[in-house]
C-alpha positions in Angstrom: -5.3 -0.4 11.6 -7.1 -2.9 13.9 -10.2 -2.8 11.8 -8.2 -3.6 8.7 -6.7 -6.7 10.4 -10.1 -7.9 11.6 -11.7 -7.5 8.2 -8.8 -9.3 6.5 -8.8 -12.2 9.1 -12.6 -12.6 8.7 -12.3 -12.6 4.9 -9.5 -15.0 4.8 -11.3 -17.5 7.0 -14.3 -17.2 4.7 -12.6 -17.4 1.3 -8.9 -18.0 0.9 -9.1 -18.2 -2.9 -9.1 -14.4 -3.6 -5.9 -12.5 -3.1 -5.7 -9.8 -0.5 -5.4 -7.0 -3.1 -8.9 -7.7 -4.2 -10.3 -6.7 -0.8 -7.9 -4.0 0.2 -7.8 -0.5 -1.4 -4.1 0.4 -1.8 -4.9 4.1 -2.1 -6.8 4.1 1.2 -4.1 2.0 2.9 -1.2 4.3 1.8 -3.3 7.5 2.1 -4.0 6.7 5.8 -0.2 6.8 6.3 1.1 9.3 3.8 0.0 12.4 2.0 -1.1 11.6 -1.5 -1.4 13.8 -4.6 -3.5 12.9 -7.6 -1.6 12.4 -10.8 -4.1 11.7 -13.5 -5.8 8.4 -12.7 -2.9 7.5 -10.4 -1.5 8.9 -7.1 2.0 9.9 -6.0 3.7 10.5 -2.7 7.1 10.8 -1.0 8.5 7.3 -0.4 8.8 6.4 3.3 11.4 3.7 2.7 14.3 6.0 1.9 16.8 6.7 4.6 17.0 10.4 3.4 13.7 10.8 1.7 13.6 14.2 -0.1 10.6 16.2 -0.9 10.2 14.5 -4.3 7.3 12.4 -5.3 9.0 9.1 -6.2 6.3 6.7 -4.9 3.7 6.0 -7.6 0.4 4.3 -6.7 -1.8 2.6 -9.3 -5.3 2.0 -8.0 -6.3 0.0 -11.0 -3.5 -2.5 -10.6 -3.5 -2.1 -6.7 0.3 -1.7 -6.8 2.9 0.8 -5.7 6.4 1.5 -7.1 9.2 3.8 -5.9 11.2 5.1 -8.8 14.3 5.7 -6.6 14.7 2.8 -4.2 12.7 0.2 -6.2 10.2 -0.7 -3.4 7.1 -2.2 -5.0 4.2 -4.5 -4.5 0.6 -4.6 -3.5 -1.3 -3.7 -0.3 0.1 -6.6 1.8 3.7 -5.9 0.8 3.3 -2.1 1.6 1.7 -2.9 5.0 4.4 -5.4 5.9 7.2 -3.0 4.9 5.7 0.1 6.4 4.4 -1.3 9.7 7.1 -3.9 10.1 4.6 -6.7 10.7 2.5 -9.3 8.8 -1.2 -8.9 8.3 -1.9 -12.4 9.6 
């Protein structure tokens, strides 16, 4: 986690024109926190944002678009949004 923050801070100081999702791999970010299962060229997992999260795969991760979407609660976004919501803090 600390390494990710350092890399992001260094990158942002160097070049603020590229969005964070260009330098962060959402599959690695989510996979470091949740168990992922391959689903074709995408991944799926149990959504951590439900109060009573069942054993159903409702969180879909698209590595090509660098986005995640929960089919049940509607949580969605890119790497930065996932990190903020999951860890409860901002990247910068």
